[in-house]
TIPABA-380846 format. One record per residue (C-alpha): residue in one letter; residue number from 1; x, y, z. Coordinates in steps of 0.02 Angstrom, whole numbers. Layout:
<recs>
+------+-----+--------+--------+--------+
| type | seq |     c1 |     c2 |     c3 |
+------+-----+--------+--------+--------+
|    a | NUM |      X |      Y |      Z |
...
+------+-----+--------+--------+--------+
</recs>
This chain:
<recs>
+------+-----+--------+--------+--------+
| type | seq |     c1 |     c2 |     c3 |
+------+-----+--------+--------+--------+
|    x |   1 |   -315 |    571 |    270 |
|    x |   2 |   -285 |    603 |    454 |
|    x |   3 |   -466 |    657 |    481 |
|    x |   4 |   -533 |    495 |    411 |
|    x |   5 |   -413 |    394 |    521 |
|    x |   6 |   -463 |    490 |    677 |
|    x |   7 |   -646 |    466 |    636 |
|    x |   8 |   -630 |    284 |    604 |
|    x |   9 |   -524 |    251 |    762 |
|    x |  10 |   -640 |    356 |    867 |
|    x |  11 |   -790 |    253 |    813 |
|    x |  12 |   -702 |     87 |    841 |
|    x |  13 |   -619 |    134 |   1006 |
|    x |  14 |   -782 |    208 |   1070 |
|    x |  15 |   -877 |     51 |   1024 |
|    x |  16 |   -741 |    -61 |   1100 |
|    x |  17 |   -741 |     28 |   1263 |
|    x |  18 |   -929 |     37 |   1260 |
|    x |  19 |   -929 |   -157 |   1256 |
|    x |  20 |   -827 |   -158 |   1417 |
|    x |  21 |   -936 |    -25 |   1499 |
|    x |  22 |  -1104 |   -105 |   1457 |
|    x |  23 |  -1053 |   -281 |   1513 |
|    x |  24 |   -975 |   -211 |   1674 |
|    x |  25 |  -1133 |   -114 |   1715 |
|    x |  26 |  -1237 |   -269 |   1671 |
|    x |  27 |  -1151 |   -365 |   1811 |
|    x |  28 |  -1165 |   -224 |   1935 |
|    x |  29 |   -985 |   -161 |   1926 |
|    x |  30 |   -949 |     21 |   1953 |
|    x |  31 |   -871 |    106 |   1803 |
|    x |  32 |   -776 |    260 |   1860 |
|    x |  33 |   -713 |    325 |   1690 |
|    x |  34 |   -751 |    301 |   1506 |
|    x |  35 |   -627 |    386 |   1386 |
|    x |  36 |   -604 |    394 |   1201 |
|    x |  37 |   -420 |    439 |   1181 |
|    x |  38 |   -287 |    450 |   1314 |
|    x |  39 |   -255 |    597 |   1436 |
|    x |  40 |   -239 |    740 |   1447 |
|    x |  41 |   -427 |    762 |   1446 |
|    x |  42 |   -499 |    884 |   1316 |
|    x |  43 |   -681 |    878 |   1369 |
|    x |  44 |   -795 |    775 |   1479 |
|    x |  45 |   -947 |    762 |   1588 |
|    x |  46 |  -1010 |    662 |   1735 |
|    x |  47 |  -1164 |    552 |   1714 |
|    x |  48 |  -1207 |    451 |   1867 |
|    x |  49 |  -1059 |    361 |   1936 |
|    x |  50 |   -958 |    376 |   1776 |
|    x |  51 |   -852 |    515 |   1703 |
|    x |  52 |   -860 |    519 |   1511 |
|    x |  53 |   -718 |    608 |   1425 |
|    x |  54 |   -618 |    632 |   1266 |
|    x |  55 |   -427 |    626 |   1273 |
|    x |  56 |   -298 |    724 |   1177 |
|    x |  57 |   -205 |    569 |   1116 |
|    x |  58 |   -323 |    485 |    993 |
|    x |  59 |   -236 |    316 |    982 |
|    x |  60 |   -348 |    215 |   1097 |
|    x |  61 |   -459 |    231 |   1248 |
|    x |  62 |   -500 |    152 |   1415 |
|    x |  63 |   -634 |    108 |   1539 |
|    x |  64 |   -590 |    122 |   1725 |
|    x |  65 |   -682 |    -15 |   1823 |
|    x |  66 |   -677 |    -10 |   2011 |
|    x |  67 |   -569 |   -145 |   2088 |
|    x |  68 |   -477 |   -193 |   1929 |
|    x |  69 |   -286 |   -187 |   1898 |
|    x |  70 |   -279 |    -98 |   1733 |
|    x |  71 |   -170 |     27 |   1634 |
|    x |  72 |   -208 |    164 |   1755 |
|    x |  73 |   -103 |     70 |   1886 |
|    x |  74 |   -224 |    138 |   2021 |
|    x |  75 |   -201 |      6 |   2152 |
|    x |  76 |   -244 |     99 |   2311 |
|    x |  77 |   -422 |     28 |   2323 |
|    x |  78 |   -348 |   -147 |   2319 |
|    x |  79 |   -281 |   -126 |   2492 |
|    x |  80 |   -455 |   -131 |   2566 |
|    x |  81 |   -582 |   -275 |   2570 |
|    x |  82 |   -670 |   -308 |   2403 |
|    x |  83 |   -836 |   -212 |   2386 |
|    x |  84 |   -990 |   -289 |   2299 |
|    x |  85 |   -979 |   -165 |   2156 |
|    x |  86 |   -798 |   -201 |   2117 |
|    x |  87 |   -728 |   -302 |   1971 |
|    x |  88 |   -623 |   -416 |   2088 |
|    x |  89 |   -777 |   -468 |   2191 |
|    x |  90 |   -871 |   -535 |   2045 |
|    x |  91 |   -869 |   -718 |   1984 |
|    x |  92 |   -730 |   -759 |   1859 |
|    x |  93 |   -857 |   -796 |   1719 |
|    x |  94 |   -931 |   -621 |   1734 |
|    x |  95 |   -758 |   -541 |   1733 |
|    x |  96 |   -713 |   -643 |   1580 |
|    x |  97 |   -868 |   -579 |   1487 |
|    x |  98 |   -822 |   -402 |   1533 |
|    x |  99 |   -645 |   -423 |   1464 |
|    x | 100 |   -714 |   -502 |   1304 |
|    x | 101 |   -846 |   -364 |   1288 |
|    x | 102 |   -742 |   -246 |   1182 |
|    x | 103 |   -679 |   -380 |   1068 |
|    x | 104 |   -854 |   -450 |   1041 |
|    x | 105 |   -917 |   -277 |    997 |
|    x | 106 |   -774 |   -249 |    874 |
|    x | 107 |   -811 |   -415 |    789 |
|    x | 108 |   -998 |   -376 |    778 |
|    x | 109 |   -956 |   -200 |    710 |
|    x | 110 |   -841 |   -277 |    578 |
|    x | 111 |   -972 |   -402 |    523 |
|    x | 112 |  -1109 |   -270 |    516 |
|    x | 113 |  -1001 |   -157 |    410 |
|    x | 114 |   -953 |   -293 |    286 |
|    x | 115 |  -1131 |   -361 |    274 |
|    x | 116 |  -1199 |   -185 |    246 |
|    x | 117 |  -1071 |   -150 |    110 |
|    x | 118 |  -1107 |   -309 |     20 |
|    x | 119 |  -1295 |   -285 |     31 |
|    x | 120 |  -1292 |   -102 |    -22 |
|    x | 121 |  -1156 |   -110 |   -152 |
|    x | 122 |  -1142 |   -288 |   -205 |
|    x | 123 |   -977 |   -334 |   -286 |
|    x | 124 |   -889 |   -268 |   -439 |
|    x | 125 |   -743 |   -363 |   -513 |
|    x | 126 |   -662 |   -438 |   -668 |
|    x | 127 |   -701 |   -623 |   -665 |
|    x | 128 |   -603 |   -780 |   -694 |
|    x | 129 |   -690 |   -802 |   -862 |
|    x | 130 |   -639 |   -630 |   -918 |
|    x | 131 |   -459 |   -660 |   -864 |
|    x | 132 |   -455 |   -824 |   -957 |
|    x | 133 |   -534 |   -745 |  -1113 |
|    x | 134 |   -422 |   -592 |  -1120 |
|    x | 135 |   -266 |   -641 |  -1018 |
|    x | 136 |   -169 |   -530 |   -899 |
|    x | 137 |    -47 |   -388 |   -905 |
|    x | 138 |    101 |   -438 |   -802 |
|    x | 139 |    186 |   -286 |   -722 |
|    x | 140 |    349 |   -275 |   -623 |
|    x | 141 |    303 |   -392 |   -482 |
|    x | 142 |    209 |   -514 |   -592 |
|    x | 143 |    357 |   -529 |   -712 |
|    x | 144 |    475 |   -552 |   -564 |
|    x | 145 |    391 |   -717 |   -518 |
|    x | 146 |    375 |   -782 |   -698 |
|    x | 147 |    207 |   -720 |   -757 |
|    x | 148 |    199 |   -643 |   -930 |
|    x | 149 |     79 |   -525 |  -1019 |
|    x | 150 |    -48 |   -635 |  -1114 |
|    x | 151 |    -46 |   -771 |   -982 |
|    x | 152 |   -221 |   -842 |   -939 |
|    x | 153 |   -227 |   -884 |   -754 |
|    x | 154 |   -332 |  -1041 |   -735 |
|    x | 155 |   -319 |  -1064 |   -544 |
|    x | 156 |   -221 |  -1023 |   -388 |
|    x | 157 |   -156 |  -1169 |   -282 |
|    x | 158 |   -253 |  -1289 |   -395 |
|    x | 159 |   -422 |  -1203 |   -349 |
|    x | 160 |   -529 |  -1095 |   -466 |
|    x | 161 |   -552 |   -915 |   -413 |
|    x | 162 |   -698 |   -793 |   -436 |
|    x | 163 |   -611 |   -624 |   -465 |
|    x | 164 |   -439 |   -564 |   -514 |
|    x | 165 |   -422 |   -482 |   -347 |
|    x | 166 |   -410 |   -658 |   -267 |
|    x | 167 |   -246 |   -684 |   -358 |
|    x | 168 |   -163 |   -550 |   -252 |
|    x | 169 |   -260 |   -583 |    -91 |
|    x | 170 |   -173 |   -620 |     73 |
|    x | 171 |   -239 |   -798 |     76 |
|    x | 172 |   -158 |   -830 |    -96 |
|    x | 173 |      9 |   -746 |    -58 |
|    x | 174 |     27 |   -822 |    116 |
|    x | 175 |    -13 |   -999 |     64 |
|    x | 176 |    115 |  -1138 |     85 |
|    x | 177 |    198 |  -1186 |    -80 |
|    x | 178 |     77 |  -1073 |   -172 |
|    x | 179 |     64 |  -1069 |   -361 |
|    x | 180 |    -34 |  -1011 |   -510 |
|    x | 181 |    -82 |  -1124 |   -659 |
|    x | 182 |    -75 |  -1025 |   -820 |
|    x | 183 |   -115 |  -1058 |   -998 |
|    x | 184 |     30 |   -980 |  -1100 |
|    x | 185 |     -9 |   -994 |  -1284 |
|    x | 186 |    -88 |  -1166 |  -1259 |
|    x | 187 |     44 |  -1232 |  -1143 |
|    x | 188 |      0 |  -1261 |   -957 |
|    x | 189 |    134 |  -1187 |   -843 |
|    x | 190 |    151 |  -1187 |   -653 |
|    x | 191 |    210 |  -1016 |   -586 |
|    x | 192 |    262 |  -1032 |   -406 |
|    x | 193 |    228 |   -898 |   -277 |
|    x | 194 |    395 |   -873 |   -189 |
|    x | 195 |    404 |   -872 |     -3 |
|    x | 196 |    399 |   -695 |     61 |
|    x | 197 |    325 |   -628 |    -98 |
|    x | 198 |    190 |   -543 |      6 |
|    x | 199 |    327 |   -424 |     71 |
|    x | 200 |    319 |   -337 |    -98 |
|    x | 201 |    141 |   -282 |    -62 |
|    x | 202 |    182 |   -161 |     76 |
|    x | 203 |     79 |    -17 |     10 |
|    x | 204 |    -80 |     10 |    -88 |
|    x | 205 |     20 |     68 |   -240 |
|    x | 206 |    111 |    -99 |   -242 |
|    x | 207 |    -41 |   -193 |   -302 |
|    x | 208 |    -39 |    -93 |   -463 |
|    x | 209 |    135 |   -165 |   -496 |
|    x | 210 |     71 |   -348 |   -501 |
|    x | 211 |    -57 |   -395 |   -631 |
|    x | 212 |   -214 |   -331 |   -713 |
|    x | 213 |   -335 |   -399 |   -841 |
|    x | 214 |   -298 |   -351 |  -1022 |
|    x | 215 |   -420 |   -219 |  -1087 |
|    x | 216 |   -487 |   -210 |  -1265 |
|    x | 217 |   -527 |    -26 |  -1297 |
|    x | 218 |   -586 |    114 |  -1407 |
|    x | 219 |   -536 |    296 |  -1407 |
|    x | 220 |   -621 |    402 |  -1277 |
|    x | 221 |   -582 |    585 |  -1248 |
|    x | 222 |   -445 |    677 |  -1347 |
|    x | 223 |   -319 |    788 |  -1266 |
|    x | 224 |   -307 |    961 |  -1345 |
|    x | 225 |   -161 |    996 |  -1462 |
|    x | 226 |   -106 |    815 |  -1451 |
|    x | 227 |    -43 |    705 |  -1590 |
|    x | 228 |   -207 |    614 |  -1592 |
|    x | 229 |   -304 |    778 |  -1617 |
|    x | 230 |   -187 |    842 |  -1752 |
|    x | 231 |   -209 |    672 |  -1844 |
|    x | 232 |   -397 |    684 |  -1838 |
|    x | 233 |   -430 |    541 |  -1714 |
|    x | 234 |   -599 |    563 |  -1625 |
|    x | 235 |   -695 |    481 |  -1487 |
|    x | 236 |   -761 |    307 |  -1533 |
|    x | 237 |   -621 |    270 |  -1657 |
|    x | 238 |   -538 |    101 |  -1641 |
|    x | 239 |   -349 |     76 |  -1667 |
|    x | 240 |   -317 |    -88 |  -1751 |
|    x | 241 |   -129 |    -78 |  -1783 |
|    x | 242 |     27 |     24 |  -1742 |
|    x | 243 |    170 |     21 |  -1869 |
|    x | 244 |    102 |   -138 |  -1941 |
|    x | 245 |     82 |   -228 |  -1774 |
|    x | 246 |    -98 |   -285 |  -1739 |
|    x | 247 |   -175 |   -202 |  -1586 |
|    x | 248 |   -315 |   -282 |  -1481 |
|    x | 249 |   -274 |   -228 |  -1305 |
|    x | 250 |   -222 |    -63 |  -1228 |
|    x | 251 |    -54 |   -135 |  -1161 |
|    x | 252 |     -9 |   -181 |  -1340 |
|    x | 253 |    -25 |     -4 |  -1395 |
|    x | 254 |     70 |     60 |  -1244 |
|    x | 255 |    213 |    -60 |  -1288 |
|    x | 256 |    216 |      0 |  -1470 |
|    x | 257 |    213 |    187 |  -1420 |
|    x | 258 |    355 |    160 |  -1296 |
|    x | 259 |    464 |    104 |  -1440 |
|    x | 260 |    425 |    264 |  -1540 |
|    x | 261 |    451 |    405 |  -1414 |
|    x | 262 |    475 |    574 |  -1498 |
|    x | 263 |    438 |    494 |  -1668 |
|    x | 264 |    286 |    467 |  -1780 |
|    x | 265 |    190 |    305 |  -1795 |
|    x | 266 |     72 |    238 |  -1927 |
|    x | 267 |    -98 |    192 |  -1857 |
|    x | 268 |   -235 |     92 |  -1936 |
|    x | 269 |   -398 |    172 |  -1876 |
|    x | 270 |   -572 |    105 |  -1892 |
|    x | 271 |   -719 |    224 |  -1885 |
|    x | 272 |   -880 |    130 |  -1908 |
|    x | 273 |   -853 |     23 |  -2066 |
|    x | 274 |   -714 |    131 |  -2136 |
|    x | 275 |   -530 |     87 |  -2116 |
|    x | 276 |   -391 |    213 |  -2146 |
|    x | 277 |   -209 |    241 |  -2103 |
|    x | 278 |   -150 |    394 |  -2004 |
|    x | 279 |     24 |    462 |  -1960 |
|    x | 280 |     24 |    518 |  -1775 |
|    x | 281 |    158 |    603 |  -1672 |
|    x | 282 |    217 |    517 |  -1510 |
|    x | 283 |    267 |    625 |  -1364 |
|    x | 284 |    420 |    602 |  -1253 |
|    x | 285 |    304 |    513 |  -1129 |
|    x | 286 |    254 |    386 |  -1263 |
|    x | 287 |     78 |    458 |  -1278 |
|    x | 288 |    -26 |    516 |  -1424 |
|    x | 289 |   -153 |    605 |  -1315 |
|    x | 290 |   -301 |    491 |  -1299 |
|    x | 291 |   -404 |    433 |  -1153 |
|    x | 292 |   -467 |    258 |  -1180 |
|    x | 293 |   -640 |    185 |  -1155 |
|    x | 294 |   -623 |      1 |  -1102 |
|    x | 295 |   -732 |   -119 |  -1198 |
|    x | 296 |   -726 |   -245 |  -1055 |
|    x | 297 |   -857 |   -215 |   -922 |
|    x | 298 |   -827 |   -284 |   -748 |
|    x | 299 |   -954 |   -405 |   -674 |
|    x | 300 |  -1077 |   -323 |   -556 |
|    x | 301 |  -1172 |   -433 |   -431 |
|    x | 302 |  -1307 |   -385 |   -311 |
|    x | 303 |  -1351 |   -492 |   -160 |
|    x | 304 |  -1501 |   -515 |    -52 |
|    x | 305 |  -1490 |   -505 |    140 |
|    x | 306 |  -1456 |   -689 |    168 |
|    x | 307 |  -1318 |   -696 |     43 |
|    x | 308 |  -1249 |   -531 |    104 |
|    x | 309 |  -1246 |   -595 |    284 |
|    x | 310 |  -1147 |   -747 |    229 |
|    x | 311 |  -1025 |   -656 |    112 |
|    x | 312 |  -1000 |   -508 |    227 |
|    x | 313 |   -964 |   -621 |    379 |
|    x | 314 |   -845 |   -727 |    274 |
|    x | 315 |   -754 |   -569 |    217 |
|    x | 316 |   -742 |   -504 |    397 |
|    x | 317 |   -667 |   -664 |    470 |
|    x | 318 |   -561 |   -685 |    316 |
|    x | 319 |   -467 |   -527 |    367 |
|    x | 320 |   -434 |   -603 |    537 |
|    x | 321 |   -370 |   -769 |    463 |
|    x | 322 |   -252 |   -674 |    345 |
|    x | 323 |   -183 |   -567 |    485 |
|    x | 324 |   -160 |   -720 |    597 |
|    x | 325 |    -65 |   -808 |    460 |
|    x | 326 |     44 |   -653 |    431 |
|    x | 327 |     84 |   -635 |    613 |
|    x | 328 |    136 |   -818 |    623 |
|    x | 329 |    247 |   -801 |    472 |
|    x | 330 |    330 |   -652 |    549 |
|    x | 331 |    403 |   -763 |    683 |
|    x | 332 |    476 |   -873 |    551 |
|    x | 333 |    544 |   -727 |    453 |
|    x | 334 |    444 |   -763 |    297 |
|    x | 335 |    344 |   -602 |    318 |
|    x | 336 |    446 |   -446 |    355 |
|    x | 337 |    404 |   -338 |    507 |
|    x | 338 |    421 |   -192 |    388 |
|    x | 339 |    241 |   -232 |    330 |
|    x | 340 |    178 |   -183 |    503 |
|    x | 341 |     92 |    -13 |    492 |
|    x | 342 |     50 |    110 |    628 |
|    x | 343 |    -60 |    265 |    628 |
|    x | 344 |     35 |    348 |    487 |
|    x | 345 |     21 |    195 |    377 |
|    x | 346 |   -164 |    178 |    415 |
|    x | 347 |   -194 |    359 |    373 |
|    x | 348 |   -110 |    331 |    200 |
|    x | 349 |   -226 |    184 |    170 |
|    x | 350 |   -379 |    294 |    198 |
|    x | 351 |   -306 |    416 |     68 |
|    x | 352 |   -343 |    600 |     40 |
|    x | 353 |   -509 |    582 |    -54 |
|    x | 354 |   -668 |    551 |     42 |
|    x | 355 |   -756 |    391 |    -14 |
|    x | 356 |   -886 |    320 |     98 |
|    x | 357 |   -868 |    141 |     31 |
|    x | 358 |   -679 |    145 |     49 |
|    x | 359 |   -694 |    226 |    222 |
|    x | 360 |   -808 |     92 |    291 |
|    x | 361 |   -716 |    -47 |    204 |
|    x | 362 |   -553 |      4 |    290 |
|    x | 363 |   -643 |     40 |    456 |
|    x | 364 |   -725 |   -131 |    452 |
|    x | 365 |   -555 |   -210 |    416 |
|    x | 366 |   -471 |   -115 |    562 |
|    x | 367 |   -615 |   -168 |    674 |
|    x | 368 |   -580 |   -351 |    645 |
|    x | 369 |   -394 |   -326 |    663 |
|    x | 370 |   -419 |   -230 |    828 |
|    x | 371 |   -523 |   -378 |    890 |
|    x | 372 |   -387 |   -497 |    842 |
|    x | 373 |   -244 |   -394 |    914 |
|    x | 374 |   -337 |   -363 |   1077 |
|    x | 375 |   -358 |   -552 |   1097 |
|    x | 376 |   -169 |   -581 |   1096 |
|    x | 377 |   -111 |   -648 |   1266 |
|    x | 378 |    -10 |   -493 |   1313 |
|    x | 379 |    -32 |   -420 |   1485 |
|    x | 380 |   -119 |   -249 |   1477 |
|    x | 381 |   -218 |   -309 |   1325 |
|    x | 382 |   -390 |   -391 |   1345 |
|    x | 383 |   -314 |   -556 |   1292 |
|    x | 384 |   -188 |   -549 |   1439 |
|    x | 385 |   -333 |   -528 |   1564 |
|    x | 386 |   -428 |   -671 |   1477 |
|    x | 387 |   -276 |   -786 |   1499 |
|    x | 388 |   -270 |   -748 |   1687 |
|    x | 389 |   -458 |   -771 |   1707 |
|    x | 390 |   -455 |   -937 |   1614 |
|    x | 391 |   -313 |   -992 |   1728 |
|    x | 392 |   -419 |   -944 |   1877 |
|    x | 393 |   -573 |  -1036 |   1811 |
|    x | 394 |   -475 |  -1195 |   1773 |
|    x | 395 |   -361 |  -1201 |   1929 |
|    x | 396 |   -482 |  -1119 |   2051 |
|    x | 397 |   -346 |  -1000 |   2108 |
|    x | 398 |   -339 |   -819 |   2056 |
|    x | 399 |   -167 |   -738 |   2025 |
|    x | 400 |   -120 |   -618 |   2166 |
|    x | 401 |   -155 |   -432 |   2147 |
|    x | 402 |     34 |   -403 |   2155 |
|    x | 403 |     65 |   -526 |   2013 |
|    x | 404 |    -68 |   -442 |   1907 |
|    x | 405 |      8 |   -272 |   1946 |
|    x | 406 |    182 |   -326 |   1886 |
|    x | 407 |    106 |   -413 |   1735 |
|    x | 408 |     15 |   -251 |   1692 |
|    x | 409 |    180 |   -154 |   1703 |
|    x | 410 |    269 |   -279 |   1590 |
|    x | 411 |    125 |   -273 |   1465 |
|    x | 412 |    129 |    -84 |   1460 |
|    x | 413 |    315 |    -88 |   1424 |
|    x | 414 |    283 |   -214 |   1282 |
|    x | 415 |    143 |   -107 |   1210 |
|    x | 416 |    244 |     53 |   1218 |
|    x | 417 |    389 |    -36 |   1133 |
|    x | 418 |    270 |    -98 |    996 |
|    x | 419 |    202 |     77 |    973 |
|    x | 420 |    375 |    150 |    956 |
|    x | 421 |    416 |     14 |    830 |
|    x | 422 |    264 |     36 |    716 |
|    x | 423 |    277 |    225 |    717 |
|    x | 424 |    463 |    212 |    678 |
|    x | 425 |    419 |     90 |    540 |
|    x | 426 |    293 |    215 |    466 |
|    x | 427 |    427 |    352 |    470 |
|    x | 428 |    557 |    244 |    385 |
|    x | 429 |    433 |    205 |    245 |
|    x | 430 |    403 |    390 |    220 |
|    x | 431 |    590 |    424 |    209 |
|    x | 432 |    639 |    276 |    103 |
+------+-----+--------+--------+--------+
</recs>
C-alpha cells in the first residue's frame, strides 16, 4: 500500500521536477539543486552545476534555479545584479515556460499512461444493453435515492451511456439537476440525483453500495461440508426456484436465503435436462455454500492506436474536469471537504495487492490531478508564479522581489495548512 504510493509519487514528482529542470537548462538558467522528496537529504551526487538528491520526506520535490524566489527562501543572491544565467534575468516568456514545464510533463505523463492502458488492455465493462436486458441490483445508496432492484436504467441526464460505470462517474454525480431515467416494470420513472450525493462515495468500498447489474448464474465451486454439498448440488447445476419462488438472478436467491437463516429451503435444481427438488440447509450467514459462475459476460473491447489515443486523452482530461467541478462545488458546500484525501487516503486507494493495471490507472489519475492542483493560482505553487508572470507580460512591470518573497511565504503557510488539513482528514476517516 505505502510502497505503491511512494513509487507512484516518486515517479510523478521526479518527472514534474524534470520538466522544470529541462526547460530551465534549455534557456541557459543555472539549476543548483534537483530533489525528489524534501530534506533532510538521504543520498545525492553532483553532476555539473547541479546537485541531484533524494529527500527523506517523500511528499514532493523541488528544483532550485539561480535567481528565483522559491520555497527555499534563499534570497541572498537577489541583493546583487542579475547574472545572465539567473532565472530573473531571462525574458518573461521563458520564465513562464519554465514554470509550466512541470505541469506540462505531468499532463503528458497522464495522457501516455491512459493511452497505453487503453491500447494494451482495451476496456471491459457491463454495457447499457446488458443493464437494460437484466436490470440492476440497487444496494444501500441506490435505494436511498429511489432506485429499486430490477430497474432498467435507460439514460443519465437524458443521455445514453456506454457502461454501467458511467452511472456512478464523477461527471454524472456532479451534474446540475442530474437524474436517471429508468424503466420500472414498463413504467418510465425519473430518479433524481440529489445535490451532494457524491459525498456518499468517499471511499472505494462505497461504490459497491450503489448499484450493480443483475447476474444470471449457475453453480460453480461447492464449499466442503456445506448445505449444498450435503444436498448433492454440484458444479454446473442451475437453481430455478427457492421455496416456490422463481429464481433467475443471484440477488433473488440471496434475498430468499436471507429469509431462511438457520432453516432449510426447498430448491428446484436443473442438471442438464433433469429437474428435481432438494432440501438444503441455510447457514446463519444466509449461505448454502456455493460459489456462483455468472452467466453474463462483460463486454470486452480492443482499440487500435488512433482510437486509444482519443479515448486515453479523453479519459485523462475527464479526470481534470471532474476534479475542477468538485473543487468548485466545495466552495458552495455541495461537495464536502471530507472527500479530500491526503497521502493516507491515496495509499488506501492503491490497496494492498499489487496490480499493474490498477497501479498505473491510479498513477495516471494522480498525474493529471497534480497538474491541475499545481496550476491553481496559489503563491508557492507553479500556478502562483504563472499568475505573476502573466501580470508582468501584460502590464510590462514585474512584481518586486520583496513582494514575491512575501507572496512565497504566504503561499507556504497556505500549503502547510492544506497539508495539515488533508492528513487530519485522512486520520479522521481511519478513526470514524
